[in-house]
Backbone bond lengths (Angstrom), bond angles and torsions (degrees), N, CA, C in turn:
res aa  C-N    CA-C-N  psi(-1)  N-CA   C-N-CA  omega(-1)  CA-C   N-CA-C  phi
1 M - - - 1.445 - - 1.522 108.51 -
2 H 1.325 115.98 135.42 1.455 121.76 177.57 1.527 109.17 -68.40
3 V 1.312 117.88 140.16 1.462 122.24 -174.79 1.533 112.29 -58.19
4 L 1.309 118.57 -37.31 1.462 120.15 -179.18 1.523 111.98 -67.30
5 K 1.332 117.98 -27.25 1.463 121.68 177.56 1.536 110.57 -63.34
6 M 1.329 116.72 -30.65 1.460 120.70 179.57 1.533 111.57 -66.98
7 F 1.325 117.15 -21.37 1.461 121.69 -178.34 1.524 112.43 -104.59
8 D 1.309 117.66 9.69 1.459 122.08 -179.50 1.526 110.30 -71.48
9 L 1.324 116.73 123.22 1.463 122.12 179.69 1.523 112.14 -111.77
10 S 1.323 116.88 20.08 1.464 120.57 179.52 1.521 110.35 -56.17
11 G 1.338 115.09 132.56 1.455 120.47 179.67 1.518 114.62 81.90
12 K 1.316 117.92 -1.46 1.464 122.01 -179.75 1.532 110.12 -94.97
13 V 1.327 115.43 156.70 1.456 122.16 176.37 1.526 107.92 -122.26
14 A 1.325 115.63 128.22 1.459 121.37 -179.30 1.524 110.25 -114.86
15 V 1.322 116.60 135.95 1.460 123.42 171.48 1.518 106.44 -106.35
16 I 1.323 116.59 125.89 1.461 120.93 -177.73 1.518 109.24 -126.25
17 T 1.327 116.15 118.95 1.460 119.86 176.44 1.521 109.98 -88.28
18 G 1.322 115.75 152.34 1.463 119.79 -176.87 1.516 111.16 66.57
19 A 1.337 116.46 33.38 1.463 121.93 -173.74 1.520 113.87 -77.23
20 G 1.318 117.80 -8.51 1.460 120.45 -175.57 1.513 115.66 -69.76
21 N 1.331 117.23 -19.83 1.466 118.97 -178.88 1.520 110.50 -164.33
22 G 1.298 116.59 176.47 1.465 122.75 173.81 1.519 114.00 58.01
23 L 1.334 115.51 -137.99 1.462 121.04 -178.49 1.523 112.44 -60.42
24 G 1.328 116.97 -36.91 1.462 119.90 179.81 1.515 111.72 -60.50
25 L 1.319 116.73 -45.40 1.467 121.85 176.66 1.523 110.52 -61.41
26 Q 1.326 116.81 -46.11 1.462 120.59 -178.54 1.529 111.62 -63.42
27 F 1.325 117.32 -41.12 1.461 119.80 179.02 1.517 111.64 -70.70
28 A 1.316 118.36 -34.87 1.464 120.66 176.06 1.523 109.81 -59.57
29 E 1.319 116.39 -46.40 1.466 120.29 178.50 1.525 111.37 -65.83
30 A 1.333 117.06 -43.20 1.464 120.20 -178.76 1.526 111.54 -63.04
31 M 1.323 117.11 -43.02 1.467 119.45 179.88 1.520 111.06 -67.75
32 A 1.329 116.97 -36.45 1.463 120.01 175.95 1.530 110.37 -65.31
33 E 1.318 116.96 -42.50 1.464 120.38 177.93 1.524 111.64 -61.42
34 A 1.341 115.97 -30.12 1.468 120.87 178.52 1.531 112.07 -84.44
35 G 1.343 117.48 -2.83 1.456 120.84 173.95 1.508 116.90 110.75
36 A 1.330 118.59 -0.98 1.469 120.52 -178.40 1.520 111.98 -83.80
37 D 1.336 115.61 149.02 1.452 121.40 165.59 1.521 105.67 -84.11
38 V 1.345 117.07 150.28 1.466 119.33 -169.40 1.527 111.73 -130.83
39 V 1.326 114.47 133.96 1.464 121.88 171.15 1.522 105.62 -102.30
40 C 1.332 115.75 110.20 1.458 122.64 -178.11 1.525 108.30 -91.37
41 A 1.326 116.93 128.58 1.455 121.04 -177.74 1.523 110.40 -129.38
42 D 1.337 115.40 134.79 1.468 120.57 179.42 1.522 107.95 -168.48
43 I 1.334 116.91 164.08 1.456 120.04 172.90 1.523 110.98 -88.98
44 D 1.313 116.98 -16.56 1.470 122.87 177.96 1.526 108.01 -92.43
45 M 1.334 115.52 87.36 1.466 119.12 -172.64 1.524 114.70 -64.91
46 P 1.332 121.54 -38.24 1.472 117.99 177.40 1.535 112.32 -58.21
47 S 1.328 116.98 -44.57 1.472 119.97 178.07 1.518 111.22 -67.51
48 N 1.321 116.45 -39.34 1.459 121.47 -179.96 1.528 110.95 -63.00
49 E 1.342 116.17 -41.63 1.473 120.62 177.50 1.527 110.87 -62.14
50 L 1.318 116.53 -38.94 1.473 119.77 178.08 1.525 111.07 -64.43
51 T 1.329 117.04 -40.08 1.462 120.01 177.19 1.524 110.38 -62.47
52 A 1.327 117.15 -45.73 1.465 120.63 179.02 1.531 110.63 -60.40
53 A 1.326 116.91 -39.35 1.471 120.57 178.04 1.532 110.42 -64.44
54 R 1.317 117.20 -38.25 1.464 120.28 178.41 1.530 110.96 -65.36
55 V 1.330 116.28 -39.38 1.474 120.40 176.86 1.528 109.54 -62.78
56 R 1.322 117.19 -45.63 1.473 120.66 178.25 1.524 110.78 -61.36
57 G 1.336 116.08 -35.53 1.462 120.75 177.85 1.524 112.60 -64.31
58 L 1.319 116.06 -19.05 1.469 121.08 176.90 1.530 111.13 -91.74
59 G 1.334 115.82 6.10 1.464 120.03 176.43 1.520 115.05 88.18
60 R 1.314 118.32 12.60 1.460 121.71 -179.43 1.524 110.20 -110.76
61 K 1.310 116.91 160.66 1.458 122.08 174.98 1.522 108.25 -79.28
62 A 1.337 115.74 146.79 1.462 119.87 179.38 1.521 110.82 -149.77
63 L 1.306 115.28 144.84 1.461 122.94 172.24 1.522 107.67 -119.81
64 S 1.322 115.74 149.99 1.452 122.01 173.09 1.520 107.02 -117.11
65 V 1.327 116.13 119.35 1.460 121.68 -175.77 1.516 109.73 -124.97
66 K 1.334 115.75 129.97 1.468 119.40 175.80 1.516 108.39 -79.64
67 C 1.337 115.97 129.97 1.452 120.76 -177.76 1.520 109.59 -156.21
68 D 1.325 115.94 130.44 1.457 122.25 174.39 1.526 106.63 -101.07
69 V 1.316 117.39 110.80 1.465 120.88 -174.24 1.524 114.01 -68.65
70 T 1.325 117.97 -7.61 1.460 119.02 174.73 1.526 110.97 -81.05
71 R 1.329 116.66 -6.13 1.467 122.07 179.36 1.524 109.24 -112.76
72 E 1.307 115.96 111.46 1.464 120.61 -178.93 1.524 111.39 -57.06
73 S 1.323 117.78 -36.14 1.468 120.54 -179.91 1.528 110.96 -64.51
74 D 1.338 118.34 -35.71 1.470 121.24 176.53 1.523 110.91 -65.53
75 V 1.330 116.36 -41.60 1.463 120.25 -179.16 1.531 110.15 -66.90
76 A 1.326 117.24 -42.37 1.466 120.68 177.46 1.525 110.28 -61.63
77 A 1.340 116.93 -42.81 1.467 120.80 178.77 1.529 111.02 -64.06
78 L 1.330 117.09 -36.34 1.467 121.54 177.55 1.526 110.61 -56.89
79 F 1.332 116.83 -47.44 1.459 120.11 -179.40 1.524 112.08 -70.15
80 Q 1.323 117.73 -30.53 1.466 120.26 175.14 1.521 110.42 -65.50
81 V 1.335 117.06 -42.40 1.467 121.44 177.48 1.526 109.92 -62.28
82 A 1.320 116.40 -45.35 1.472 120.72 -179.87 1.522 111.09 -61.97
83 D 1.337 116.96 -45.91 1.468 120.60 179.06 1.522 111.44 -62.08
84 K 1.333 116.51 -41.32 1.468 120.23 -179.28 1.533 111.22 -65.93
85 A 1.320 116.06 -41.73 1.471 120.40 -176.96 1.523 112.94 -74.44
86 F 1.338 117.38 -38.77 1.457 120.66 -172.44 1.521 114.83 -117.02
87 G 1.337 117.33 -11.99 1.459 120.41 178.74 1.516 114.93 86.54
88 H 1.316 117.30 -14.06 1.461 121.14 179.95 1.524 109.88 -168.32
89 V 1.308 115.40 163.74 1.461 122.62 172.98 1.520 106.38 -131.33
90 D 1.341 115.88 127.04 1.454 120.96 -178.66 1.524 113.00 -103.63
91 I 1.321 115.96 -29.77 1.458 121.18 -172.73 1.525 108.84 -135.05
92 A 1.320 116.81 134.29 1.466 121.10 171.59 1.516 107.84 -126.34
93 F 1.309 115.15 122.82 1.454 120.37 177.34 1.522 106.90 -110.39
94 A 1.331 116.69 98.27 1.463 123.22 -177.51 1.524 108.54 -81.06
95 N 1.302 115.35 81.86 1.452 122.49 -172.39 1.525 113.01 -98.05
96 A 1.316 117.88 -28.08 1.466 120.15 -175.33 1.516 110.39 -58.33
97 G 1.290 114.75 143.05 1.447 118.87 -179.69 1.506 111.13 -168.77
98 I 1.282 114.48 -167.12 1.457 120.75 177.87 1.520 107.89 -126.98
99 A 1.287 114.89 151.22 1.463 120.20 175.78 1.519 107.37 -134.92
100 D 1.276 115.71 138.16 1.458 119.82 179.65 1.524 109.85 -81.82
101 A 1.317 114.38 135.72 1.467 119.53 178.76 1.527 110.85 -61.98
102 A 1.330 116.23 -33.48 1.466 120.89 179.69 1.526 108.30 -132.03
103 P 1.329 117.44 91.23 1.471 120.06 179.80 1.529 111.08 -54.57
104 Q 1.339 113.92 148.46 1.454 120.23 -177.20 1.513 109.89 -129.86
105 P 1.332 117.53 159.45 1.467 120.08 173.63 1.530 109.51 -59.93
106 L 1.300 116.03 148.85 1.457 121.73 -176.97 1.524 113.02 -52.02
107 H 1.315 117.76 -42.57 1.468 120.51 -177.72 1.527 113.15 -70.20
108 D 1.336 118.11 -13.55 1.465 122.01 177.40 1.535 112.80 -104.72
109 Y 1.319 116.69 -0.77 1.462 121.03 -174.32 1.527 110.32 -68.36
110 P 1.330 118.55 125.68 1.464 121.50 -176.81 1.536 112.50 -64.90
111 T 1.313 115.14 140.73 1.467 121.46 -179.28 1.522 111.41 -59.00
112 D 1.318 118.44 -39.30 1.470 120.78 179.97 1.527 111.72 -62.05
113 N 1.335 116.86 -34.30 1.465 119.78 177.08 1.529 110.63 -65.61
114 W 1.345 116.39 -41.49 1.465 120.11 176.85 1.515 110.66 -61.44
115 R 1.318 116.43 -42.17 1.475 119.98 179.93 1.522 110.91 -62.58
116 S 1.319 117.62 -41.44 1.465 120.70 177.58 1.523 111.14 -60.33
117 W 1.321 115.24 -47.65 1.466 120.16 -179.22 1.524 110.40 -61.44
118 R 1.330 117.43 -45.53 1.464 121.54 -179.57 1.522 111.89 -65.04
119 S 1.331 118.15 -34.13 1.462 119.79 179.76 1.526 110.81 -65.25
120 I 1.321 116.76 -34.65 1.465 120.26 177.29 1.529 109.93 -66.99
121 C 1.309 116.27 -47.37 1.469 120.19 -179.80 1.525 111.16 -60.09
122 R 1.314 117.32 -44.88 1.459 121.79 -177.65 1.525 110.91 -66.65
123 A 1.326 117.45 -46.23 1.461 120.81 -177.59 1.525 111.58 -64.23
124 C 1.328 117.70 -36.76 1.466 120.81 -179.76 1.519 112.39 -77.86
125 S 1.321 117.07 -36.51 1.459 118.83 -173.38 1.519 113.70 -75.75
126 T 1.318 118.87 -32.64 1.460 120.49 -176.18 1.525 112.32 -62.76
127 P 1.341 119.92 -54.26 1.476 118.35 179.23 1.524 113.00 -64.03
128 T 1.331 117.86 -35.52 1.457 119.22 -178.79 1.521 111.42 -71.02
129 A 1.322 117.76 -33.82 1.466 120.88 179.67 1.520 112.08 -68.39
130 K 1.320 116.96 -22.06 1.461 120.95 -178.62 1.534 112.37 -81.21
131 R 1.325 117.42 -4.14 1.461 121.53 -179.14 1.530 109.63 -73.95
132 S 1.320 116.31 170.69 1.462 120.27 -178.08 1.525 112.21 -65.34
133 R 1.336 116.21 163.61 1.468 121.12 -178.58 1.520 112.69 -62.61
134 S 1.317 117.30 -27.63 1.462 120.06 -176.89 1.525 112.08 -82.28
135 W 1.312 116.27 -3.96 1.452 121.22 -176.78 1.515 109.08 -93.57
136 H 1.318 116.85 136.20 1.460 120.85 -175.90 1.522 110.72 -120.03
137 A 1.307 116.51 142.11 1.462 121.82 176.70 1.524 109.13 -126.00
138 R 1.285 115.52 145.13 1.451 121.53 177.08 1.521 108.07 -127.25
139 A 1.297 116.46 143.91 1.462 120.66 -179.90 1.515 109.76 -121.87
140 A 1.303 115.14 150.89 1.467 120.65 176.66 1.514 108.45 -141.80
141 A 1.287 115.42 148.26 1.457 119.87 174.89 1.520 107.47 -93.25
142 S 1.292 115.76 123.13 1.453 120.23 -179.13 1.516 109.97 -107.13
143 S 1.305 116.25 128.52 1.457 119.91 176.89 1.521 109.27 -116.93
144 S 1.335 116.10 30.81 1.448 120.34 -175.34 1.516 112.95 -79.29
145 T 1.316 117.14 -6.75 1.452 118.71 -178.04 1.517 110.02 -148.03
146 S 1.292 116.09 154.91 1.464 119.31 179.14 1.521 111.25 -98.17
147 R 1.311 117.48 2.96 1.461 120.05 177.14 1.510 108.98 -103.67
148 R 1.289 117.41 168.14 1.457 121.22 177.40 1.528 107.05 -75.24
149 C 1.317 116.34 122.85 1.457 121.78 178.86 1.505 108.74 -91.20
150 G 1.290 117.43 148.63 1.448 120.99 176.59 1.481 110.21 -109.17
151 A 1.303 114.54 162.58 1.437 118.56 176.93 1.471 110.10 -118.59
């Protein structure tokens, strides 16, 4: 088998959180280049719309969905929109996150920052864990922005 065939995503649907910029934008384009249709999710809708337009420019279908990944109901609604539009979801790239403008040593890290980070992990993991056994999700920590990114 040719190595590029192993990366073929033709017929697949990917949901990418934090798609408005940074790694999310890059993965949206990469998955589209590999043949996937992409559901772009972020709280920054102007940037998210631009990402979806870039995916369409690569010849793939794309949706732009506003979603705050700290809200489990937003994440659940995101997957409902994706399922309704495409009939299935094959790939979830849980990229949205937060990055501190000034990183600190672990022992000095503010408790509220930990709570914010944990709320993102919890809100994203619950709806994805409820998917079928054949469905796979991957997560990444994105430090491409100092603001809270949405999915």
